[in-house]
ROKOLZA-342214 format. One record per atom (N, C-alpha, C): y negated, x negated, z. Coordinates in steps of 0.02 Angstrom, whole numbers, padded with zeros to 5 digits, always signed. Layout:
N
YXZ ...
//
This chain:
328
+00865-00971-00057 +00813-00969-00110 +00831-00934-00174 +00893-00916-00182 +00896-00880-00244 +00866-00808-00241 +00880-00779-00189 +00834-00705-00189 +00767-00712-00196 +00742-00764-00154 +00664-00775-00176 +00654-00789-00239 +00688-00820-00284 +00676-00831-00358 +00685-00775-00395 +00734-00736-00374 +00737-00671-00406 +00680-00625-00401 +00646-00619-00331 +00591-00582-00320 +00533-00599-00363 +00523-00678-00360 +00456-00715-00389 +00465-00692-00462 +00530-00701-00498 +00538-00683-00577 +00524-00614-00589 +00534-00563-00554 +00529-00496-00553 +00445-00484-00558 +00414-00521-00504 +00350-00505-00506 +00315-00543-00562 +00326-00597-00583 +00292-00626-00633 +00303-00600-00710 +00368-00591-00725 +00398-00552-00784 +00392-00488-00785 +00407-00447-00745 +00404-00375-00753 +00345-00347-00727 +00305-00363-00674 +00266-00329-00650 +00201-00358-00681 +00181-00430-00657 +00111-00447-00687 +00123-00457-00766 +00175-00476-00791 +00182-00481-00858 +00136-00545-00870 +00139-00599-00851 +00098-00656-00877 +00111-00674-00937 +00048-00692-00986 +00060-00711-01047 +00030-00771-01062 +00046-00817-01114 +00011-00877-01119 -00047-00891-01118 -00097-00838-01133 -00158-00843-01124 -00191-00831-01061 -00151-00815-01010 -00179-00799-00941 -00190-00854-00903 -00257-00842-00860 -00266-00888-00817 -00256-00861-00751 -00207-00882-00715 -00173-00854-00650 -00198-00881-00586 -00220-00843-00555 -00230-00882-00476 -00180-00839-00425 -00146-00882-00387 -00116-00854-00338 -00143-00870-00257 -00156-00826-00228 -00196-00836-00164 -00140-00837-00104 -00143-00881-00082 -00101-00880-00019 -00121-00910+00043 -00069-00921+00094 -00080-00961+00154 -00037-01007+00159 -00029-01067+00194 +00019-01112+00214 +00080-01082+00232 +00076-01027+00274 +00134-00994+00295 +00180-00961+00238 +00146-00948+00188 +00182-00924+00133 +00202-00973+00069 +00195-01039+00084 +00189-01088+00027 +00245-01095+00002 +00314-01060+00024 +00378-01056-00004 +00371-01005-00069 +00348-00952-00055 +00340-00899-00089 +00293-00909-00157 +00237-00948-00138 +00194-00967-00170 +00217-01012-00233 +00259-01061-00209 +00272-01116-00244 +00330-01081-00292 +00370-01041-00279 +00417-00998-00309 +00380-00965-00367 +00326-00925-00354 +00290-00887-00402 +00265-00931-00447 +00234-00995-00419 +00198-01044-00476 +00254-01070-00515 +00311-01080-00500 +00370-01108-00535 +00392-01058-00603 +00384-01005-00583 +00394-00950-00623 +00343-00938-00678 +00277-00936-00641 +00220-00930-00697 +00206-00984-00749 +00218-01050-00730 +00200-01093-00771 +00260-01103-00832 +00305-01064-00830 +00347-01050-00887 +00315-01007-00947 +00264-00977-00918 +00246-00927-00975 +00160-00927-00977 +00125-00965-00940 +00045-00968-00944 +00031-01050-00934 -00016-01059-00975 -00045-01127-00977 -00091-01153-00922 -00112-01103-00883 -00157-01106-00826 -00129-01077-00764 -00114-01098-00716 -00094-01075-00650 -00120-01118-00599 -00165-01073-00556 -00193-01109-00497 -00173-01074-00427 -00180-01109-00379 -00171-01080-00310 -00231-01098-00272 -00244-01039-00241 -00301-01032-00188 -00267-01041-00123 -00268-01085-00073 -00237-01088-00015 -00295-01063+00046 -00284-01001+00070 -00341-00982+00125 -00323-00986+00186 -00355-00996+00232 -00336-00984+00301 -00306-00932+00319 -00260-00927+00354 -00211-00871+00389 -00252-00833+00432 -00296-00797+00423 -00340-00750+00467 -00306-00684+00484 -00245-00671+00475 -00202-00612+00483 -00239-00551+00457 -00258-00503+00497 -00282-00434+00474 -00349-00444+00450 -00383-00508+00468 -00455-00518+00445 -00468-00561+00381 -00411-00565+00348 -00415-00614+00278 -00462-00576+00239 -00447-00503+00232 -00492-00467+00192 -00576-00485+00195 -00596-00499+00255 -00673-00519+00252 -00693-00574+00206 -00651-00621+00212 -00678-00675+00157 -00696-00647+00096 -00649-00597+00058 -00640-00578+00003 -00698-00526-00010 -00722-00498+00051 -00772-00444+00047 -00838-00481+00034 -00846-00549+00074 -00911-00591+00071 -00917-00636+00007 -00861-00647-00029 -00861-00687-00083 -00823-00641-00146 -00863-00590-00163 -00847-00548-00218 -00833-00574-00284 -00859-00645-00293 -00854-00670-00357 -00798-00722-00378 -00758-00725-00325 -00707-00771-00310 -00654-00774-00363 -00643-00714-00392 -00594-00709-00446 -00624-00709-00512 -00682-00714-00527 -00717-00719-00582 -00675-00760-00657 -00667-00830-00621 -00646-00865-00680 -00567-00860-00712 -00530-00804-00670 -00467-00783-00695 -00457-00726-00730 -00397-00720-00763 -00377-00664-00795 -00322-00623-00750 -00296-00661-00716 -00240-00622-00672 -00238-00656-00593 -00231-00617-00562 -00234-00633-00480 -00171-00611-00441 -00135-00642-00409 -00089-00621-00364 -00106-00636-00287 -00116-00587-00255 -00145-00604-00181 -00076-00605-00137 -00041-00664-00134 +00015-00663-00096 -00005-00689-00029 -00048-00650+00013 -00067-00672+00075 -00021-00621+00125 -00025-00624+00187 +00008-00605+00245 -00010-00511+00241 -00074-00508+00221 -00095-00431+00229 -00125-00422+00153 -00135-00346+00149 -00155-00331+00076 -00226-00345+00067 -00239-00367+00004 -00318-00373-00012 -00339-00326-00067 -00297-00278-00082 -00313-00228-00131 -00380-00183-00121 -00395-00174-00065 -00456-00139-00044 -00524-00173-00031 -00512-00243-00056 -00572-00293-00041 -00626-00279-00100 -00689-00299-00076 -00730-00295-00130 -00713-00353-00187 -00697-00399-00173 -00669-00451-00234 -00616-00421-00270 -00572-00387-00248 -00516-00348-00291 -00561-00296-00328 -00599-00265-00297 -00628-00201-00335 -00677-00237-00392 -00695-00284-00389 -00740-00325-00434 -00688-00345-00500 -00641-00376-00474 -00586-00408-00526 -00562-00339-00567 -00543-00288-00534 -00521-00230-00562 -00565-00204-00617 -00634-00200-00595 -00684-00162-00635 -00697-00203-00707 -00680-00262-00695 -00688-00323-00745 -00624-00319-00792 -00569-00276-00780 -00515-00272-00817 -00468-00335-00819 -00471-00371-00750 -00429-00423-00739 -00362-00395-00716 -00309-00421-00715 -00245-00404-00694 -00236-00432-00607 -00227-00376-00582 -00225-00396-00500 -00167-00364-00465 -00133-00403-00427 -00079-00374-00398 -00082-00399-00307 -00072-00347-00273 -00085-00362-00197 -00009-00354-00191 +00003-00414-00155 +00070-00443-00126 +00069-00448-00058 +00060-00417-00011 +00073-00422+00066 +00130-00445+00082 +00137-00504+00112 +00208-00521+00122 +00228-00529+00192 +00196-00487+00232 +00206-00487+00302 +00275-00453+00310 +00311-00484+00355 +00372-00441+00376 +00383-00457+00468 +00434-00422+00482 +00439-00435+00554 +00515-00447+00579 +00551-00471+00537 +00631-00507+00534 +00641-00575+00519 +00595-00610+00492 +00605-00670+00472 +00626-00694+00404 +00633-00633+00357 +00658-00637+00287 +00602-00632+00255 +00601-00668+00201 +00541-00664+00147 +00546-00602+00119 +00480-00571+00107 +00475-00513+00068 +00502-00519-00009 +00502-00578-00029 +00526-00579-00096 +00615-00585-00094 +00636-00582-00051 +00707-00567-00040 +00734-00496-00030 +00682-00456-00015 +00707-00382+00003 +00737-00341-00071 +00779-00303-00064 +00811-00274-00127 +00755-00215-00161 +00713-00195-00109 +00664-00144-00138 +00636-00160-00204 +00620-00238-00207 +00584-00256-00270 +00636-00234-00332 +00687-00217-00330 +00740-00200-00371 +00719-00122-00404 +00678-00089-00379 +00660-00014-00396 +00645-00013-00472 +00676+00031-00510 +00663+00050-00583 +00586+00074-00585 +00537+00026-00616 +00468+00051-00625 +00464+00111-00669 +00504+00100-00730 +00506+00175-00764 +00515+00227-00723 +00570+00239-00691 +00578+00298-00649 +00533+00308-00601 +00489+00258-00569 +00442+00275-00518 +00380+00306-00547 +00367+00271-00621 +00311+00305-00654 +00323+00370-00669 +00381+00395-00685 +00384+00463-00698 +00385+00513-00653 +00405+00487-00587 +00405+00517-00521 +00325+00535-00507 +00298+00472-00511 +00226+00484-00500 +00191+00530-00536 +00198+00531-00610 +00162+00576-00652 +00184+00644-00638 +00237+00669-00600 +00258+00732-00594 +00219+00760-00521 +00205+00708-00488 +00178+00736-00426 +00092+00735-00434 +00071+00671-00470 -00003+00683-00474 -00030+00732-00531 +00012+00758-00566 -00001+00815-00607 -00039+00866-00565 +00004+00883-00510 -00020+00942-00473 -00073+00923-00424 -00077+00857-00392 -00124+00834-00346 -00195+00830-00385 -00190+00808-00448 -00252+00801-00480 -00296+00862-00481 -00266+00934-00485 -00306+00984-00484 -00320+01026-00433 -00293+00991-00367 -00302+01021-00297 -00365+01000-00273 -00386+01039-00214 -00439+01012-00178 -00417+00996-00100 -00351+01021-00072 -00334+01011-00012 -00257+00985-00009 -00241+00948+00036 -00166+00926+00039 -00153+00946+00114 -00099+00975+00117 -00072+01004+00186 +00002+00967+00192 +00004+00947+00251 +00074+00900+00263 +00104+00930+00344 +00160+00940+00332 +00194+00955+00405 +00263+00920+00397 +00299+00909+00467 +00361+00870+00467 +00407+00903+00518 +00473+00891+00505 +00508+00918+00568 +00486+00892+00631 +00466+00841+00637 +00441+00805+00702 +00383+00839+00735 +00343+00877+00698 +00288+00916+00715 +00212+00910+00684 +00221+00857+00630 +00157+00848+00608 +00124+00903+00568 +00071+00912+00571 +00033+00955+00543 -00039+00945+00524 -00047+00923+00458 -00108+00890+00450 -00142+00926+00383 -00205+00926+00379 -00250+00940+00331 -00294+00899+00303 -00297+00880+00241 -00341+00835+00211 -00370+00861+00150 -00439+00842+00145 -00479+00855+00082 -00493+00800+00030 -00482+00837-00032 -00486+00780-00090 -00532+00792-00148 -00581+00833-00132 -00628+00854-00186 -00669+00796-00225 -00659+00798-00279 -00692+00733-00307 -00651+00666-00309 -00584+00669-00284 -00549+00614-00277 -00488+00622-00314 -00479+00565-00358 -00424+00566-00405 -00365+00529-00373 -00285+00556-00390 -00239+00517-00367 -00221+00458-00408 -00187+00407-00385 -00157+00355-00426 -00091+00337-00396 -00068+00293-00442 -00011+00259-00412 +00010+00188-00414 +00048+00158-00376 +00067+00090-00377 +00145+00089-00391 +00154+00038-00431 +00237+00033-00438 +00249-00048-00451 +00201-00088-00431 +00205-00162-00440 +00186-00187-00512 +00194-00140-00560 +00171-00155-00644 +00093-00147-00645 +00057-00202-00662 -00008-00192-00660 -00024-00161-00721 +00011-00160-00785 -00008-00119-00834 -00009-00042-00815 +00049-00018-00788 +00050+00048-00762 -00015+00068-00724 -00033+00025-00681 -00102+00043-00627 -00168+00025-00671 -00168+00027-00735 -00223+00006-00777 -00262-00045-00761 -00225-00108-00740 -00243-00169-00715 -00235-00192-00656 -00226-00149-00606 -00209-00184-00532 -00152-00134-00507 -00118-00156-00462 -00066-00131-00426 -00044-00167-00354 +00001-00135-00329 +00026-00159-00258 +00109-00158-00265 +00128-00202-00226 +00194-00201-00225 +00230-00137-00190 +00194-00100-00147 +00210-00037-00130 +00209+00028-00193 +00273+00047-00191 +00274+00102-00247 +00267+00171-00215 +00217+00192-00233 +00197+00248-00199 +00140+00288-00237 +00122+00353-00245 +00070+00387-00252 +00008+00386-00201 -00045+00374-00221 -00095+00375-00170 -00151+00422-00182 -00191+00454-00137 -00251+00486-00148 -00310+00458-00090 -00365+00432-00118 -00422+00425-00074 -00457+00476-00047 -00427+00498+00009 -00449+00573+00029 -00518+00564+00064 -00554+00629+00064 -00616+00625+00102 -00622+00599+00168 -00665+00568+00185 -00659+00529+00241 -00675+00564+00302 -00697+00625+00291 -00713+00661+00367 -00682+00721+00364 -00629+00744+00325 -00596+00808+00315 -00521+00805+00337 -00497+00751+00368 -00430+00752+00390 -00427+00773+00463 -00389+00835+00480 -00387+00872+00527 -00312+00893+00557 -00301+00892+00621 -00230+00898+00640 -00190+00854+00669 -00133+00859+00676 -00081+00818+00710 -00032+00778+00676 -00026+00716+00688 +00024+00674+00653 +00072+00663+00706 +00136+00671+00709 +00192+00663+00747 +00216+00586+00719 +00209+00536+00740 +00222+00463+00705 +00284+00446+00724 +00330+00449+00673 +00407+00435+00695 +00429+00401+00651 +00385+00346+00606 +00410+00305+00548 +00388+00231+00573 +00337+00204+00550 +00312+00145+00551 +00244+00140+00576 +00219+00084+00612 +00154+00071+00628 +00113+00023+00587 +00135+00018+00516 +00118-00031+00476 +00146-00101+00476 +00092-00147+00493 +00107-00221+00498 +00137-00231+00564 +00144-00190+00612 +00171-00203+00679 +00233-00174+00684 +00272-00139+00649 +00334-00125+00647 +00355-00055+00657 +00409-00036+00681 +00435+00029+00683 +00418+00056+00745 +00398+00131+00747 +00377+00179+00798 +00446+00195+00831 +00445+00164+00891 +00512+00171+00944 +00530+00231+00960 +00462+00279+00973 +00475+00343+00984 +00420+00371+00964 +00429+00447+00949 +00384+00492+00913 +00321+00488+00954 +00273+00483+00930 +00205+00472+00963 +00151+00527+00932 +00113+00565+00973 +00072+00607+00950 +00008+00589+00935 -00033+00588+00871 -00103+00556+00853 -00134+00626+00824 -00198+00622+00863 -00238+00689+00828 -00294+00651+00800 -00301+00701+00741 -00358+00686+00701 -00412+00734+00705 -00479+00719+00702 -00527+00773+00695 -00588+00747+00661 -00609+00782+00619 -00664+00766+00567 -00653+00711+00541 -00587+00684+00513 -00589+00622+00472 -00554+00573+00513 -00555+00576+00584 -00528+00502+00619 -00494+00517+00680 -00458+00470+00694 -00411+00489+00767 -00455+00469+00812 -00452+00533+00856 -00471+00544+00913 -00434+00539+00972 -00375+00535+00974 -00319+00535+01027 -00252+00499+01011 -00225+00460+01048 -00163+00427+01038 -00124+00449+01097 -00060+00472+01092 -00019+00479+01154 -00006+00409+01190 -00001+00421+01261 +00014+00348+01293 +00085+00334+01291 +00117+00343+01243 +00190+00306+01240 +00184+00235+01219 +00241+00198+01235 +00250+00130+01220 +00233+00111+01150 +00247+00168+01100 +00224+00147+01031 +00143+00152+01034 +00123+00217+01071 +00051+00227+01060 +00004+00171+01085 +00042+00153+01142 -00009+00090+01189 -00013+00032+01128 +00044+00016+01094 +00049-00045+01044 -00008-00025+00992 +00005+00033+00967 -00042+00052+00912 -00118+00037+00934 -00140+00079+00996 -00205+00075+01015 -00227-00007+01032 -00182-00048+01055 -00209-00112+01066 -00226-00152+01000 -00183-00137+00944 -00179-00166+00882 -00259-00140+00855 -00268-00070+00849 -00330-00040+00828 -00387-00071+00860 -00385-00076+00935 -00440-00097+00964 -00469-00162+00949 -00407-00205+00939 -00425-00273+00927 -00475-00289+00851 -00477-00233+00802 -00505-00249+00754 -00589-00243+00760 -00595-00214+00828 -00670-00203+00844 -00717-00179+00784 -00690-00120+00755 -00732-00086+00710 -00718-00015+00711 -00747+00030+00733 -00739+00102+00746 -00724+00137+00667 -00730+00097+00621 -00711+00127+00543 -00638+00128+00536 -00597+00094+00577 -00531+00085+00557 -00492+00148+00590 -00520+00184+00622 -00489+00240+00643 -00504+00312+00594 -00540+00296+00542 -00550+00335+00491 -00479+00346+00442 -00463+00398+00425 -00412+00407+00366 -00446+00410+00300 -00431+00357+00268 -00455+00357+00194 -00407+00354+00137 -00343+00370+00160 -00303+00372+00113 -00235+00414+00128 -00207+00446+00072 -00145+00478+00095 -00093+00463+00038 -00030+00438+00058 +00007+00413+00017 +00074+00447+00010 +00124+00438-00050 +00191+00467-00045 +00226+00417-00069 +00284+00386-00026 +00329+00330-00045 +00376+00363-00101 +00384+00313-00153 +00431+00332-00209 +00487+00282-00212 +00497+00235-00176 +00545+00187-00199 +00610+00206-00150 +00657+00228-00206 +00715+00248-00171 +00782+00186-00139 +00750+00122-00168 +00783+00060-00136 +00748+00044-00063 +00690+00072-00048 +00665+00059+00024 +00690+00094+00074 +00692+00068+00138 +00710+00101+00193 +00654+00085+00256 +00630+00143+00288 +00579+00135+00328 +00599+00112+00393 +00621+00047+00421 +00644+00027+00477 +00607-00024+00512 +00544-00034+00481 +00504-00076+00523 +00506-00153+00517 +00545-00182+00459 +00558-00242+00445 +00494-00277+00401 +00478-00221+00361 +00421-00254+00305 +00384-00194+00298 +00311-00206+00300 +00255-00170+00301 +00263-00133+00233 +00275-00164+00176 +00272-00142+00110 +00330-00094+00100 +00387-00110+00121 +00441-00075+00112 +00438+00001+00152 +00413-00008+00204 +00405+00057+00251 +00363+00113+00214 +00308+00087+00198 +00260+00127+00160 +00291+00151+00092 +00334+00112+00065 +00353+00130-00006 +00417+00186+00000 +00448+00200+00043 +00510+00221+00050 +00500+00300+00032 +00550+00312-00013 +00551+00379-00048 +00587+00419+00022 +00532+00480+00029 +00550+00523+00089 +00508+00522+00149 +00447+00472+00129 +00407+00464+00188 +00324+00476+00158 +00283+00488+00197 +00207+00497+00184 +00180+00441+00231 +00122+00427+00214 +00076+00381+00263 +00003+00407+00253 -00044+00390+00307 -00110+00395+00309 -00130+00316+00309 -00178+00300+00270 -00207+00244+00270 -00274+00231+00311 -00272+00194+00353 -00335+00199+00390 -00385+00131+00374 -00449+00157+00378 -00496+00103+00362 -00523+00095+00305 -00519+00020+00266 -00560+00031+00204 -00511+00061+00139 -00549+00091+00098 -00525+00127+00035 -00564+00109-00020 -00603+00068-00015 -00657+00054-00073 -00624+00056-00140 -00562+00005-00148 -00547-00004-00216 -00497+00058-00238 -00477+00102-00191 -00434+00151-00209 -00480+00205-00236 -00533+00209-00234 -00579+00262-00259 -00632+00299-00197 -00621+00272-00138 -00664+00297-00083 -00725+00270-00072 -00757+00289-00021 -00818+00254-00002 -00818+00218+00061 -00763+00211+00098 -00764+00186+00171 -00738+00116+00156 -00788+00066+00190 -00772+00003+00208 -00762-00001+00280 -00728-00058+00300 -00696-00077+00362 -00682-00156+00358 -00655-00178+00416 -00634-00233+00418 -00555-00256+00409 -00524-00199+00395 -00449-00189+00359 -00437-00124+00351 -00364-00134+00334 -00328-00073+00291 -00251-00073+00319 -00232-00020+00349 -00159-00020+00365 -00129+00057+00371 -00075+00061+00365 -00042+00129+00348 +00000+00155+00421 -00004+00210+00433 +00050+00251+00474 +00101+00292+00434 +00159+00281+00451 +00218+00313+00406 +00244+00362+00448 +00269+00415+00421 +00298+00477+00439 +00362+00497+00393 +00416+00530+00427 +00482+00536+00393 +00477+00607+00365 +00508+00624+00308 +00538+00688+00294 +00474+00746+00282 +00424+00735+00250 +00369+00773+00248 +00389+00837+00199 +00360+00895+00223 +00345+00948+00175 +00267+00941+00144 +00252+00925+00088 +00191+00917+00061 +00162+00972+00012 +00109+01000+00025 +00074+01050-00019 +00010+01031-00045 +00006+01042-00114 -00056+01036-00142 -00087+01103-00155 -00151+01119-00116 -00163+01185-00115 -00109+01226-00086 -00087+01280-00126 -00027+01322-00112 +00044+01301-00140 +00022+01240-00174 +00107+01228-00214 +00128+01173-00169 +00197+01195-00161 +00235+01143-00126 +00262+01094-00173 +00255+01019-00150 +00271+00964-00200 +00336+00941-00163 +00343+00924-00104 +00405+00895-00069 +00430+00928-00019 +00476+00930-00002 +00524+00983+00046 +00568+00923+00105 +00552+00918+00138 +00592+00861+00192 +00596+00796+00169 +00545+00776+00128 +00553+00714+00094 +00581+00704+00015 +00595+00764-00007 +00620+00771-00080 +00582+00799-00117 +00566+00778-00176 +00524+00802-00221 +00559+00873-00251 +00525+00924-00252 +00557+00990-00276 +00527+01022-00337 +00474+00990-00352 +00454+00997-00430 +00507+00982-00471 +00505+00994-00537 +00560+00963-00580 +00560+00886-00587 +00605+00846-00574 +00602+00780-00568 +00622+00759-00629 +00610+00698-00659 +00616+00669-00715 +00688+00646-00716 +00726+00660-00782 +00801+00632-00792 +00787+00544-00817 +00813+00503-00782 +00815+00447-00802 +00882+00407-00810 +00903+00385-00874 +00968+00371-00874 +00964+00293-00895 
//
């Protein structure tokens, strides 16, 4: 419990920065009561009003409720979405963000029985991550295309005309009101412009590690073919269960910036945050600045990318090669 307490304190004090005048809502399900109780315990030390909304655990479909009930967060000044899956791309989150509320997406899904609040990646220096993000976004902001290759054979082209990059580092102030526990730079890429091959060798998002490198083909923005490896079959079955063709559309490009994270399949947020990785977010991207709705959103993570914004190289084999900030 001590490590859960440490994680909850980081989130309340350093990330959401709860103030006495805040009206906080913690959204969770009974499966994550221990985490919600610890978050509440830390929050009541700082805010006069702390409420908990217990929602039915619908797994990957939890976001549907928050699409259908956009006004659910209206009475609150701060929201922590401590559910199994991310809510940051839902309509309710988008409405809360547009009304300048503090919103933290805190997906608690793990695959090893350990609470997400116990993971050491929560210890990442948020100031360093902000500086790293600013270095990358400076070049992404003025580019129209992104090109990614990896040693495993990935070769992807993405369009981003009219799309601005952003970043998450947990701190809602840095995200201009909202953030995610995932420490990353993200771009809401054009939904019809992703072309090429992803050689998936990192993580399948919520369903864990890629056990063998698996070839995935994108054409006109969407996945059109997944190699029939055991990993590919797992991924196919997972995606088919959404019963939504929009889940195959690439709507986000992300670059992990958390040097405390490891992409080993134990925790969704840790995998996509890991420094030295990139990910493609599939499905809904509304709150990120895109136009794509869907029944869900999840990420596919690859290792050691070379990343180019137009013709300028930003990363080489997973390392930033632009001038990195000195943080002491």
